[in-house]
N, C-alpha and C positions, 0 to 999 in steps of 0.2 A: 673224801672219806679216807679214814686211816684206821690202823689197828694199834691198840695200846698194849704194851707189855710192861708189867710192873713186877719187879723181882726184889726180894728181901730175904732176910734170915729170921729164923725163929728157933728158940731153944726147944730141945726135945720135950721138956716138961710142959711147954705151953702149946704144943702142936694140936692136941685134941680140942682145946678151948678155942684156939684161933681158927681151926677148920670150921667149927660150927658157926662162928661169926662171919667168916668169909662166905660160906655157902648161903647164909641168910642174906647177906648183903648182895651177893650176885643174883639170888632169886628175885629180890626186890628190884634191882636194876633191870633185870630181864623183863620183868612185868611192866615196869614203867617205860622203858625205852625200846624194847624189842631186841636188844642185843643178846647174843648167845655166848656168855662168858665161859671160860675154862679155868680150872685150877690145877696146877701141876707142881711137882716137887722133884728135886733130884733124888735118885734112889738111895744115895748114901747120906750119912750124917757125919760131919767132921767136927771134932772138938765139942760135941754136944749141940751142934747147930745144924739145922736143915735149911736148904735154900728152896724157896717157893717162888712160883710165878703165877700171876693172874694175867689172863689174856682176854682182851675185849676187842673182838674183831668188828670191823666195819662200823665205826662210831662216827657220829657227826660232830660238828663244832659245838663246843660247850660241854661235851660229855666228860672231859677231864676234870672240869670244875665240879660237875655233879658227883663224880666219883670221889674227888678229894673231900667234899663236904660229907658224903655218906661214910667215908672211911673215918673221918673225925667223929662223926655222930655215933658210930657203932663201937668205938673204942679199940679199933684194931691196933693202933700204935702202941697201946699199953702191953701188947703181947708180942710185938716184933722186936728183934734185936738189931739196933742200928736203923739206918734210913731205908725208906722205900725208894727204889729207883724206877723212874718211868721212862720208857723209850716209845717213840711213835714211828711207825713204818707205814708206807703207802705202796700200793700196787704200781708196778711199772706198766705202761700201756703195751699191749701185744704188738709184735712186729707186723707190719703190713704185708 
């Protein structure tokens, strides 16, 4: 199992529309897969751009493909500025 972190930028004027789409996408994914997604953004805006992060904790194999397809389907890319960057992290086992 791993956690996915997706970060990207959005223009200030697209933020409200993008938030509605991301929240709908995350609700659908939570219902379908049981994942508990989070949506975050940096508190400041720079040059009219906000930096956002979607977090999908404890996802299984194949979830990244499901997320990519759902992202395309909901038209999120039309409201983002530049690329979406995906990072995957896994938990380290506890010390014995």
